[in-house]
Backbone as a chain_set.jsonl record, in Angstrom:
{"seq": "PCPCGYRGDWLQKCNCTPHAIDRYRRRFSGPLLDRIDLRVKMTRLDPDDLSGPPGESSAEVLQRVEAARKRQAHRGMLNRDLNRGALDALAWDRHGERLLAKAVVDQRITARGWERVRRVAVTLGDLAESEVIAAAHVAEALSFRGSE", "coords": {"N": [[21.0, 96.235, 130.986], [20.476, 98.91, 130.693], [20.263, 102.075, 132.507], [17.749, 102.09, 133.942], [17.018, 99.461, 133.794], [15.099, 98.204, 132.25], [15.289, 98.028, 129.487], [14.322, 96.6, 126.467], [12.422, 95.035, 127.684], [9.283, 93.436, 127.607], [7.117, 94.003, 129.128], [7.451, 96.146, 130.905], [8.074, 99.515, 130.235], [11.034, 101.02, 129.04], [12.564, 103.955, 130.206], [14.811, 105.353, 129.56], [17.067, 107.626, 127.993], [18.69, 107.628, 124.751], [21.25, 108.716, 125.055], [21.721, 108.354, 127.817], [21.755, 105.564, 127.96], [23.967, 104.986, 126.353], [26.007, 106.261, 127.85], [25.825, 104.728, 130.18], [26.601, 102.171, 129.263], [29.261, 102.651, 128.583], [30.482, 102.601, 131.011], [31.316, 100.056, 131.51], [34.188, 98.782, 130.762], [36.055, 97.563, 127.906], [38.316, 95.843, 128.593], [37.414, 94.957, 131.128], [34.994, 93.605, 130.494], [36.104, 91.646, 128.895], [37.043, 89.818, 130.68], [34.95, 88.336, 131.488], [33.493, 85.341, 130.981], [30.97, 84.265, 130.191], [28.339, 85.913, 128.876], [25.171, 86.452, 129.062], [22.146, 87.434, 127.759], [19.368, 88.251, 129.606], [15.899, 88.026, 129.728], [12.551, 89.003, 130.604], [10.406, 86.319, 131.419], [7.981, 84.873, 129.289], [4.669, 83.986, 130.044], [3.77, 81.739, 128.596], [6.103, 80.363, 128.1], [6.639, 79.175, 130.505], [4.802, 77.152, 130.744], [5.443, 75.216, 128.947], [6.949, 72.197, 127.518], [8.797, 70.119, 129.822], [12.243, 70.703, 130.677], [15.607, 69.391, 130.73], [16.208, 67.174, 133.457], [17.497, 67.886, 136.75], [19.11, 65.826, 137.622], [19.935, 64.633, 135.222], [21.44, 66.722, 134.12], [23.422, 66.918, 136.062], [24.74, 64.458, 135.678], [25.861, 64.87, 133.113], [27.572, 67.014, 133.672], [29.301, 65.87, 135.561], [30.488, 63.894, 133.953], [31.806, 65.541, 132.116], [33.632, 66.788, 133.818], [35.191, 64.599, 134.485], [36.409, 64.103, 132.032], [37.993, 66.36, 131.859], [39.65, 65.941, 134.068], [40.977, 63.7, 133.185], [42.52, 64.853, 131.195], [44.244, 66.156, 132.8], [43.978, 68.686, 133.871], [41.723, 71.338, 134.809], [39.454, 72.966, 132.563], [39.51, 75.728, 132.851], [42.126, 76.182, 133.485], [43.614, 75.636, 131.27], [46.293, 76.406, 129.204], [47.608, 78.239, 126.369], [49.165, 76.402, 124.847], [48.154, 73.924, 125.714], [45.514, 74.178, 124.877], [45.921, 74.366, 122.119], [46.822, 71.797, 121.638], [44.61, 70.195, 121.682], [42.023, 68.48, 119.816], [40.801, 70.196, 117.175], [38.147, 71.079, 115.119], [38.438, 72.034, 111.759], [36.63, 73.815, 110.639], [35.565, 75.037, 112.855], [37.845, 76.35, 113.784], [38.208, 78.192, 111.71], [35.846, 79.649, 111.958], [36.23, 80.854, 114.447], [38.504, 82.396, 113.882], [37.417, 84.161, 112.015], [35.591, 85.461, 113.664], [37.301, 86.818, 115.365], [38.111, 88.929, 113.786], [35.643, 90.044, 112.799], [34.116, 90.485, 115.154], [35.89, 91.797, 116.665], [37.491, 90.507, 118.635], [39.643, 90.224, 121.367], [43.002, 89.06, 122.243], [42.875, 87.921, 124.797], [40.104, 87.479, 124.937], [39.849, 85.654, 122.853], [41.192, 83.391, 123.866], [39.473, 82.828, 125.994], [37.045, 82.251, 124.688], [37.834, 79.928, 123.395], [38.309, 78.213, 125.61], [35.709, 78.022, 126.68], [34.448, 76.816, 124.489], [35.77, 74.341, 124.522], [34.78, 73.345, 126.934], [32.062, 73.128, 126.263], [32.302, 71.171, 124.302], [33.2, 69.079, 125.938], [30.916, 68.716, 127.531], [29.227, 67.731, 125.622], [30.381, 65.354, 125.155], [32.281, 65.091, 123.15], [34.978, 64.231, 121.011], [36.28, 65.98, 119.443], [36.673, 69.469, 119.151], [34.158, 71.118, 117.87], [32.746, 73.129, 115.168], [30.186, 73.857, 115.961], [30.443, 73.968, 118.729], [32.219, 76.09, 119.008], [30.695, 78.133, 117.853], [28.561, 78.282, 119.674], [29.959, 79.015, 121.975], [30.866, 81.534, 121.152], [28.402, 82.791, 121.006], [27.831, 83.172, 123.649], [29.302, 85.36, 124.311], [27.87, 87.57, 123.9], [26.173, 90.259, 122.215], [26.132, 92.859, 122.852]], "CA": [[21.025, 96.789, 129.636], [20.345, 100.366, 130.747], [20.171, 102.492, 133.91], [16.504, 101.701, 134.621], [16.953, 98.003, 133.802], [13.959, 97.672, 131.505], [15.469, 98.071, 128.032], [13.98, 95.332, 125.832], [11.389, 94.327, 128.448], [8.012, 93.524, 126.896], [6.059, 94.356, 130.06], [7.757, 97.454, 131.494], [8.71, 100.393, 129.25], [12.281, 101.683, 129.401], [12.424, 105.409, 130.109], [16.151, 105.91, 129.401], [17.383, 108.271, 126.723], [19.834, 106.994, 124.087], [22.486, 109.234, 125.66], [21.893, 107.699, 129.12], [22.119, 104.172, 127.691], [25.357, 104.999, 125.873], [26.858, 106.593, 129.007], [25.787, 103.563, 131.078], [27.399, 101.099, 128.661], [30.682, 103.012, 128.611], [31.001, 102.323, 132.35], [31.887, 98.716, 131.463], [35.268, 98.842, 129.783], [36.365, 96.349, 127.152], [39.139, 94.915, 129.384], [36.597, 94.336, 132.177], [34.095, 92.645, 129.853], [36.925, 90.552, 128.374], [37.301, 88.873, 131.759], [33.694, 87.634, 131.765], [33.392, 84.295, 129.966], [29.606, 84.054, 129.717], [27.474, 87.096, 128.96], [23.902, 85.976, 128.529], [21.058, 88.4, 127.91], [18.207, 87.685, 130.294], [14.682, 88.812, 129.557], [11.405, 88.54, 131.386], [9.773, 85.149, 130.822], [6.606, 84.908, 128.83], [3.956, 82.915, 130.743], [3.692, 80.548, 127.752], [7.364, 79.642, 128.244], [6.604, 78.426, 131.761], [3.893, 76.012, 130.655], [5.889, 74.336, 127.873], [7.459, 70.892, 127.944], [9.881, 70.226, 130.792], [13.606, 70.591, 130.171], [16.387, 68.315, 131.345], [16.134, 67.125, 134.913], [18.751, 68.215, 137.43], [19.923, 64.604, 137.669], [20.556, 64.483, 133.901], [22.468, 67.757, 133.991], [24.505, 66.515, 136.956], [25.495, 63.385, 135.021], [26.662, 65.463, 132.04], [28.637, 67.822, 134.274], [30.282, 64.948, 136.14], [31.225, 63.283, 132.844], [32.695, 66.575, 131.58], [34.728, 66.965, 134.784], [36.077, 63.431, 134.348], [37.206, 64.334, 130.819], [38.998, 67.355, 132.217], [40.608, 65.289, 134.968], [41.786, 62.811, 132.339], [43.485, 65.721, 130.523], [45.207, 66.589, 133.807], [43.675, 70.021, 134.412], [40.414, 71.883, 134.484], [39.473, 73.812, 131.363], [39.878, 77.098, 133.212], [43.573, 76.244, 133.635], [44.286, 75.311, 130.01], [47.042, 77.496, 128.584], [47.52, 78.201, 124.908], [49.721, 75.147, 124.339], [47.212, 72.844, 126.003], [44.369, 74.367, 123.984], [46.364, 74.027, 120.762], [47.037, 70.352, 121.533], [43.327, 69.506, 121.555], [41.553, 68.264, 118.44], [39.888, 71.251, 116.755], [37.556, 70.995, 113.783], [38.97, 73.167, 110.985], [35.552, 74.782, 110.446], [35.518, 75.789, 114.109], [39.003, 77.253, 113.804], [37.93, 79.286, 110.768], [34.784, 80.461, 112.548], [36.832, 81.664, 115.498], [39.37, 83.381, 113.233], [36.522, 85.179, 111.437], [35.016, 86.225, 114.773], [38.337, 87.724, 115.875], [38.074, 90.125, 112.937], [34.298, 90.624, 112.729], [33.64, 90.904, 116.476], [37.03, 92.46, 117.31], [37.835, 89.767, 119.848], [41.035, 90.403, 121.782], [43.726, 87.816, 122.519], [42.282, 87.346, 126.01], [38.78, 86.983, 124.572], [40.051, 84.471, 122.011], [41.484, 82.268, 124.772], [38.27, 82.519, 126.777], [36.096, 81.576, 123.789], [38.34, 78.572, 123.184], [38.059, 77.417, 126.828], [34.267, 77.751, 126.749], [34.167, 75.832, 123.434], [36.247, 73.037, 125.016], [33.814, 72.908, 127.943], [30.862, 72.69, 125.546], [32.658, 69.881, 123.714], [33.209, 68.098, 127.021], [29.526, 68.433, 127.922], [28.644, 66.949, 124.524], [31.188, 64.135, 125.068], [32.879, 65.111, 121.825], [36.433, 64.09, 120.963], [36.77, 67.098, 118.649], [35.988, 70.734, 119.401], [33.527, 71.344, 116.568], [32.272, 74.479, 114.845], [28.992, 74.126, 116.779], [30.902, 74.349, 120.071], [32.793, 77.432, 118.875], [29.576, 79.059, 117.61], [27.838, 78.471, 120.928], [30.848, 79.787, 122.856], [30.811, 82.905, 120.676], [27.095, 83.359, 121.333], [27.843, 83.542, 125.073], [30.005, 86.628, 124.49], [26.875, 88.639, 123.824], [26.343, 91.191, 121.104], [26.096, 94.239, 123.351]], "C": [[20.975, 98.312, 129.606], [20.217, 100.773, 132.214], [18.892, 102.06, 134.629], [16.31, 100.188, 134.675], [15.855, 97.393, 132.955], [14.111, 97.708, 129.997], [15.212, 96.685, 127.445], [12.914, 94.535, 126.558], [10.048, 94.515, 127.747], [6.871, 93.974, 127.808], [6.239, 95.772, 130.624], [8.519, 98.295, 130.471], [9.978, 101.016, 129.838], [12.102, 103.187, 129.236], [13.776, 106.103, 129.935], [16.319, 106.556, 128.028], [18.534, 107.511, 126.062], [21.171, 107.445, 124.681], [22.759, 108.537, 127.01], [22.313, 106.242, 128.945], [23.571, 104.086, 127.244], [26.323, 105.28, 127.027], [26.947, 105.405, 129.974], [26.668, 102.436, 130.546], [28.888, 101.401, 128.695], [31.304, 102.771, 129.993], [31.68, 100.956, 132.415], [32.939, 98.682, 130.368], [35.461, 97.504, 129.088], [37.222, 95.367, 127.95], [38.361, 94.242, 130.521], [35.69, 93.264, 131.566], [34.853, 91.439, 129.303], [37.19, 89.473, 129.423], [36.056, 88.073, 132.153], [33.467, 86.631, 130.637], [31.994, 84.171, 129.366], [28.775, 85.307, 129.96], [26.169, 86.735, 128.284], [22.825, 87.015, 128.811], [19.853, 87.693, 128.532], [17.019, 88.611, 130.087], [13.581, 88.223, 130.428], [10.773, 87.343, 130.663], [8.35, 85.448, 130.397], [5.885, 83.773, 129.559], [3.838, 81.623, 129.931], [4.964, 79.711, 127.85], [7.372, 78.765, 129.492], [5.743, 77.169, 131.667], [4.277, 75.035, 129.548], [6.397, 73.012, 128.401], [8.629, 71.06, 128.912], [11.241, 70.07, 130.115], [14.289, 69.388, 130.815], [16.203, 68.339, 132.855], [17.491, 67.491, 135.503], [19.674, 67.006, 137.479], [20.631, 64.371, 136.335], [21.682, 65.491, 133.702], [23.671, 67.394, 134.854], [25.355, 65.423, 136.321], [26.384, 63.942, 133.915], [27.829, 66.271, 132.595], [29.708, 66.924, 134.877], [31.111, 64.274, 135.054], [32.21, 64.287, 132.248], [33.874, 66.802, 132.515], [35.705, 65.792, 134.724], [36.964, 63.582, 133.119], [38.319, 65.336, 131.112], [40.07, 66.742, 133.123], [41.534, 64.365, 134.178], [42.849, 63.615, 131.574], [44.536, 66.253, 131.496], [44.982, 67.977, 134.357], [42.273, 70.433, 134.008], [40.537, 72.807, 133.275], [39.881, 75.245, 131.684], [41.393, 77.283, 133.287], [44.328, 75.941, 132.344], [45.006, 76.539, 129.458], [46.978, 77.332, 127.068], [48.038, 76.887, 124.334], [48.78, 73.978, 124.545], [45.977, 72.954, 125.112], [44.724, 73.979, 122.553], [46.48, 72.523, 120.564], [45.735, 69.565, 121.385], [42.938, 69.387, 120.088], [40.472, 69.296, 118.113], [39.428, 70.994, 115.329], [38.022, 72.224, 112.987], [37.895, 74.227, 110.721], [35.402, 75.651, 111.698], [36.659, 76.775, 114.213], [38.77, 78.446, 112.885], [36.858, 80.229, 111.319], [35.353, 81.381, 113.623], [37.737, 82.744, 114.902], [38.538, 84.51, 112.621], [35.941, 86.064, 112.536], [36.025, 87.199, 115.372], [38.306, 89.026, 115.093], [36.707, 90.808, 113.029], [33.819, 91.189, 114.068], [34.732, 91.606, 117.284], [37.38, 91.81, 118.652], [39.323, 89.941, 120.124], [41.698, 89.045, 121.992], [43.16, 87.139, 123.765], [40.911, 86.752, 125.704], [38.862, 85.713, 123.747], [40.319, 83.244, 122.876], [40.232, 81.865, 125.546], [37.217, 81.813, 125.928], [36.553, 80.134, 123.587], [38.077, 77.689, 124.414], [36.578, 77.067, 126.963], [33.891, 76.711, 125.688], [34.614, 74.436, 123.859], [35.262, 72.486, 126.046], [32.531, 72.414, 127.28], [31.107, 71.351, 124.852], [32.671, 68.782, 124.756], [31.789, 67.719, 127.435], [28.82, 67.587, 126.871], [29.365, 65.616, 124.327], [31.822, 63.981, 123.688], [34.397, 64.992, 121.926], [37.074, 65.268, 120.239], [35.972, 68.34, 119.03], [35.465, 71.208, 118.041], [33.093, 72.801, 116.395], [31.044, 74.83, 115.684], [29.378, 74.56, 118.185], [31.466, 75.77, 120.051], [31.668, 78.452, 118.69], [28.804, 79.322, 118.903], [28.667, 79.289, 121.901], [30.836, 81.257, 122.454], [29.487, 83.567, 121.036], [27.035, 83.795, 122.79], [28.624, 84.825, 125.327], [29.051, 87.803, 124.433], [27.182, 89.591, 122.686], [26.382, 92.627, 121.581], [27.21, 94.457, 124.334]], "O": [[21.379, 98.934, 128.623], [20.077, 99.909, 133.08], [18.943, 101.7, 135.805], [15.539, 99.684, 135.491], [15.696, 96.172, 132.946], [13.143, 97.44, 129.284], [15.818, 95.705, 127.878], [12.534, 93.459, 126.096], [9.711, 95.626, 127.339], [5.783, 94.293, 127.329], [5.262, 96.501, 130.794], [9.507, 97.83, 129.902], [9.99, 101.476, 130.98], [11.548, 103.641, 128.235], [13.878, 107.313, 130.139], [15.773, 106.079, 127.032], [19.282, 106.817, 126.751], [22.106, 106.652, 124.796], [23.899, 108.175, 127.301], [23.142, 105.742, 129.706], [24.319, 103.22, 127.7], [27.344, 104.605, 127.16], [28.014, 105.116, 130.516], [27.405, 101.815, 131.312], [29.698, 100.482, 128.824], [32.528, 102.743, 130.121], [32.525, 100.724, 133.279], [32.614, 98.567, 129.186], [35.084, 96.454, 129.607], [36.905, 94.178, 127.991], [38.62, 93.082, 130.842], [35.628, 92.142, 132.07], [34.311, 90.335, 129.25], [37.525, 88.339, 129.079], [36.111, 87.231, 133.05], [33.273, 87.016, 129.484], [31.855, 83.991, 128.156], [28.541, 85.706, 131.101], [26.085, 86.717, 127.056], [22.62, 87.422, 129.955], [19.389, 86.668, 128.033], [17.125, 89.827, 130.251], [13.679, 87.097, 130.915], [10.626, 87.357, 129.441], [7.619, 86.181, 131.063], [6.447, 82.685, 129.682], [3.809, 80.533, 130.502], [4.917, 78.49, 127.702], [8.039, 77.731, 129.526], [5.94, 76.224, 132.432], [3.513, 74.119, 129.242], [6.291, 72.732, 129.595], [9.368, 72.04, 128.827], [11.364, 69.384, 129.101], [13.64, 68.498, 131.364], [16.059, 69.405, 133.454], [18.513, 67.411, 134.821], [20.893, 67.152, 137.387], [21.791, 63.959, 136.312], [22.745, 65.154, 133.18], [24.814, 67.546, 134.422], [26.581, 65.467, 136.421], [27.539, 63.534, 133.787], [28.937, 66.224, 132.061], [30.899, 67.192, 134.72], [32.319, 64.102, 135.22], [33.334, 63.918, 131.91], [35.0, 66.989, 132.053], [36.911, 65.975, 134.893], [38.143, 63.228, 133.158], [39.452, 65.169, 130.66], [41.26, 67.005, 132.95], [42.726, 64.264, 134.471], [43.948, 63.118, 131.334], [45.586, 66.741, 131.08], [45.727, 68.414, 135.234], [41.715, 69.956, 133.02], [41.605, 73.359, 133.008], [40.53, 75.902, 130.87], [41.891, 78.403, 133.168], [45.559, 75.985, 132.327], [44.394, 77.59, 129.269], [46.363, 76.395, 126.558], [47.421, 76.319, 123.433], [48.623, 73.136, 123.661], [45.452, 71.942, 124.647], [43.932, 73.343, 121.859], [46.265, 72.02, 119.461], [45.759, 68.395, 121.002], [43.458, 70.102, 119.232], [39.382, 69.28, 118.686], [40.238, 70.723, 114.443], [37.996, 73.339, 113.509], [38.214, 75.409, 110.593], [35.143, 76.851, 111.604], [36.476, 77.903, 114.673], [39.097, 79.579, 113.238], [36.95, 81.447, 111.168], [34.993, 82.556, 113.693], [37.733, 83.882, 115.371], [38.916, 85.679, 112.703], [35.813, 87.275, 112.359], [35.654, 88.278, 115.832], [38.456, 90.104, 115.667], [36.624, 92.005, 113.303], [33.191, 92.247, 114.109], [34.523, 91.964, 118.444], [37.54, 92.491, 119.665], [40.153, 89.819, 119.223], [41.039, 88.007, 121.927], [42.986, 85.921, 123.785], [40.592, 85.652, 126.156], [38.051, 84.802, 123.913], [39.742, 82.181, 122.648], [39.972, 80.675, 125.727], [36.566, 80.879, 126.397], [35.732, 79.217, 123.608], [37.664, 76.538, 124.268], [36.236, 75.94, 127.32], [33.093, 75.816, 125.964], [33.92, 73.454, 123.592], [34.947, 71.296, 126.031], [31.973, 71.396, 127.69], [30.222, 70.496, 124.818], [32.207, 67.672, 124.496], [31.495, 66.545, 127.663], [27.918, 66.814, 127.194], [29.009, 64.839, 123.441], [31.888, 62.883, 123.136], [35.02, 65.577, 122.811], [38.267, 65.528, 120.4], [34.755, 68.279, 119.209], [36.233, 71.64, 117.18], [33.078, 73.585, 117.344], [30.879, 75.985, 116.076], [28.722, 75.42, 118.772], [31.218, 76.556, 120.965], [31.69, 79.517, 119.307], [28.439, 80.462, 119.189], [28.135, 80.165, 122.582], [30.801, 82.133, 123.318], [29.446, 84.76, 121.336], [26.268, 84.694, 123.133], [28.614, 85.334, 126.448], [29.386, 88.905, 124.867], [28.328, 89.707, 122.252], [26.641, 93.53, 120.786], [27.354, 95.555, 124.871]]}, "num_chains": 1, "name": "protein.A"}
């Protein structure tokens, strides 16, 4: 997030100036960031987060991933290889399509970014075993683009 790496950290104070943060962020060009499908902000864990209820087991996640890969195999190609025509041929919820169209304007998503969001949304739909790529899948895919 910044040159020192502590911007937004609740335990360690960031000592970067606004100018240094801006200069650091400009090092990552839009075309470079457009090639990264998942941009997830990571923060230091709060100890209370570690003692909460357990999440999904690795075996459960493996089953969902294997089922999603089977769906992709049934389509004849992995989601990473879907071209525009193949993406267009899938069943898209009209609310999801509108959400993505709005994001293109509001978040200034490029054509490359638009395709990448769609592929991630398809993958999320596959993991959910959904026949239709829904607005929830598009919203989650958009959230992985990050706001910074």
